[in-house]
N, C-alpha and C positions, 0 to 999 in steps of 0.2 A: 778547421776553420770554420764552418759553420757550426760544430757545436760549440766552439768557442763563442762565438755571437749571441747564440741559443744560451749560453751560462749567463755570458755576461748581462743579458737582457733579463732573465728570470731573477740574478742576484740584485737588479736595480728594482724590479717590482715588489720583490720582499724588502729591501731596505727602505724602499718606498710606504709600504705599508707599515713597517715598523715604525718609520719613521713619522710618519702623520698620525700612528697612534698613538706615541708616546708623546706629541706635541701637544696633541687635544687631550692627553690624560692629564698633561703635566699643566693646562692651561686651565684645567676645571679646577683642579687640586690649589692652583695658586690663585685663583676667582674666585670660587666659590668651594672652599671644601667642605663646608657643611651640606654639601649635595652629595658628596661622595657618603660622607659619616655623619649624620643629624647629632652623635654625639658633643661633635666640635664646636655646636652654637655655646655647651655648658663649659669648654675646659680651651683656655687659650693655649696652653701646654699640647693638648693635639692640634689644634687648628694649624699652629709653629709647625710642628713636624709635619703633616701634612701639606705647608708652603713649601716647604725644603723638600719633600720627597716631588712637589710637581718642578720645582727649579729642576732638579735632576732630573725628572723625566724628560723637561726641555732640551736639557743637555744631551741627554740620550738619543733623540730623536734628530737634533742639530747633527750628532756624530752620524747618524742613519744616513741622514743625506750627505754630508760630506762623501761616505764610501759611495755613493753614485757618480757625480763630480770626480772623483778620483780615485777610479779603480783599479789605477795600475799599484797604485801607494797605500790601499787600504787593508792591508795585511794586520798591521799594529791595531789599528780602529777595532777592526771588528775582531781579534783576539780581547782585549779591552770589552767590546758588548759581549764578549763572549761571558768574561768572569761577572759583569755586572747578572748580567739575566743567569748565571750559574746560581750566583748568591741571593736571588732574589728567589729561586724556585727550590733552594738549599732551607732558604729561612720556613719557607710555606710547609718544606717537608716534615724539618724539627716542627712546627707546629702542629702538624698532624698526627705527630707520632706522641707529640705531648698530650691530644687530647683537646686541641683547642680548635681544631680545624676539620672539616670531613674530606672527603678522597680529592673534591672536585675543584677545591682551590691548590694543592699543589701539581694536580695534572695542569691544569691550565697556565698554571705557572710556569710550565717546566717548556712549555711548549717554544716560546722563544730562543729558549739557550739551543733544546734540540734542533732547530730550523739553524740558528748559524751553525750549528757543529756541522748538521750534513751539510749545509754549503760551504763550511771550509773541509770536509771531507771529497767534497766532490771535485772542489777547487783545484787541490792538491791532487787528484788522478787524473785535472786536466794538465795541469803541470808538468806530470811525469811524461804525459804522450809526448 
């Protein structure tokens, strides 16, 4: 019982951090894409894509908050967040191996996926107990 409550609280903290980070990033991308990429000032298409990315980030953040409020029904949304973060990490790893990015970018873009994966594994172990 105590372990389940501790895991629930830990999950809530992780979802909260993930949600705040995603919403903040999304707000910056929506409102000031040139803050993220100064080159966007010269390119309508780059500004547009950054704003779309910002909208997606806000949605992802809201889904993380939803997981806090609906902890008993979050499994499907959690898997959706895992797919999203896996795809982001895969994009960065592919760009790294193509020679466009150094090691740091794919590493820190893999962290959200790994955290969500570990959360699911620990939840699954808790369900089995």
